C-alpha positions in Angstrom: 83.2 152.3 80.3 82.4 149.7 82.7 84.2 148.4 85.6 85.0 144.7 86.1 82.4 144.4 89.0 79.8 145.7 86.5 80.3 142.8 84.1 78.4 139.7 84.1 80.2 136.2 84.5 79.9 135.7 80.7 81.3 138.9 80.0 84.2 138.5 82.4 84.9 135.0 80.6 84.9 136.7 77.2 87.2 139.4 78.4 89.6 136.8 79.8 89.7 134.7 76.6 90.3 137.9 74.6 93.1 139.1 76.7 94.7 135.6 76.6 94.4 135.2 72.8 95.7 138.8 72.1 99.1 137.7 72.1 98.3 135.0 69.7 99.6 131.9 71.8 100.0 128.5 70.3 98.7 127.0 73.6 95.9 128.4 75.8 95.5 127.1 79.2 92.1 127.1 80.7 91.5 126.4 84.3 87.7 125.7 84.9 86.9 128.6 82.4 83.2 128.0 82.7 82.8 126.6 86.3 81.1 129.8 87.7 78.8 130.3 84.8 75.1 129.3 84.4 74.5 126.4 81.8 73.2 128.8 79.0 76.4 131.1 79.3 78.6 128.0 79.5 77.3 126.9 76.0 78.0 130.1 74.5 81.6 130.3 76.1 82.2 126.7 74.8 81.1 127.4 71.4 83.4 130.5 71.3 86.3 128.2 72.4 85.5 125.8 69.7 85.3 128.4 67.0 88.6 130.0 68.1 90.3 126.7 67.9 89.1 126.2 64.4 90.0 129.6 63.2 93.1 130.2 64.9 94.6 126.7 65.0 95.3 127.0 68.8 95.6 124.2 71.2 94.1 124.2 74.6 95.3 122.4 77.9 91.8 122.4 79.5 91.7 121.7 83.3 88.3 120.7 84.5 86.2 118.7 86.7 83.1 118.9 84.3 83.4 115.6 82.2 80.6 116.7 80.0 82.7 119.8 79.0 85.7 117.6 78.6 83.8 115.3 76.3 82.5 118.4 74.1 85.8 120.4 73.9 88.8 118.0 74.2 90.6 115.6 71.8 92.8 113.9 74.4 92.3 113.5 78.1 94.6 112.8 81.2 92.8 111.9 84.3 94.5 112.8 87.4 94.3 111.4 91.0 96.1 112.8 93.9 98.6 114.6 91.7 99.2 111.7 89.4 98.2 110.8 85.8 96.1 107.8 86.1 94.9 107.4 82.6 95.6 109.1 79.2 93.6 108.5 76.1 91.7 110.1 73.2 88.3 111.2 74.4 86.1 108.7 72.6 87.9 105.5 73.8 88.1 107.0 77.4 84.4 107.6 77.6 83.5 104.4 75.9 85.9 102.2 78.1 87.7 103.7 80.9 90.7 101.5 81.9 91.4 102.9 85.4 88.9 102.3 88.3 89.0 106.1 89.2 88.0 107.2 85.6 85.3 104.4 85.6 84.0 105.9 89.0 84.0 109.4 87.6 82.1 108.4 84.5 79.5 106.7 86.6 78.9 109.6 88.8 78.0 111.9 85.9 74.5 112.4 84.8 74.1 111.6 81.0 71.0 113.1 79.7 70.6 110.4 76.8 70.5 107.6 79.4 68.6 109.5 82.2 65.8 110.0 79.7 65.4 106.4 79.1 65.9 105.5 83.0 68.8 103.5 82.1 71.4 105.3 84.4 72.0 104.8 88.1 74.4 107.3 89.6 77.2 105.9 91.7 79.2 107.6 94.2 83.1 106.7 94.6 83.3 105.4 98.1 85.6 106.9 100.6 87.3 110.1 100.6 90.1 111.8 98.6 93.3 111.3 100.5 95.3 114.1 102.2 98.0 115.1 99.6 100.6 115.5 102.4 99.8 112.0 103.8 99.1 109.8 100.6 98.8 106.2 101.3 101.4 103.8 100.2 101.2 102.3 96.6 98.4 103.4 94.4 96.8 106.5 96.1 93.4 105.3 94.8 93.7 101.8 96.4 91.6 102.5 99.7 88.5 103.6 97.6 89.1 100.9 94.6 86.9 97.9 94.0 89.6 96.1 92.1 92.2 96.7 94.9 94.8 93.7 95.2 95.8 93.3 98.7 99.6 93.3 98.9 100.0 94.8 95.4 98.1 97.9 95.2 98.9 99.1 98.6 102.7 98.6 98.3 104.0 100.3 95.1 102.7 102.8 92.7 102.0 101.2 89.4 103.9 102.5 86.3 102.1 104.3 83.7 101.8 101.5 81.1 101.0 101.7 77.4 97.5 100.1 76.9 97.5 100.3 73.1 95.7 102.8 70.7 97.6 105.8 72.3 96.4 104.9 75.7 98.3 104.9 78.9 97.0 103.7 82.4 98.4 103.4 86.0 96.7 100.3 87.3 97.8 96.7 87.8 94.4 95.3 86.7 93.6 97.5 83.8 93.7 94.3 81.5 91.0 92.8 83.4 89.0 96.1 83.5 89.4 96.4 79.8 87.8 93.0 79.4 84.9 93.8 81.8 85.7 91.4 84.6 84.2 92.7 88.0 85.9 93.1 91.3 
């Protein structure tokens, strides 16, 4: 017999997953399931989750800030900013061509081994600070940090979540320009 404090992080994660799937749910909600684990243990847990998904036909609602994990584990992605969905897409199109400036900023701030090995990646920080959720700016909450910001538009109304084709939706007045690769 072992007590919880005697288990490693990976063992605790496996116990948590076992407890969650014991009731045979159709949907398993995972909130940062690998956040406190070292990389080698993360890989084991992610492989376990992929295996369980295949064998049990289970769906996941995966909440994470780790975009590399999202790329590996998820089929669809909803990117949130200040409590609102700003982009929704299948994984591959989102990572290949983000339509929202926040999604674009997130992807440019995550190291990619394939590009870093060839010295082709320059990491970029998203300027500014995340707004206080009690005092969100008017309009699009991302507009104070956005390089595509349109004065008098983005700072007045929250844009609707628009259909962007191919099962994608985006909340940005300039998403069509961003899709075409037009700069700020």
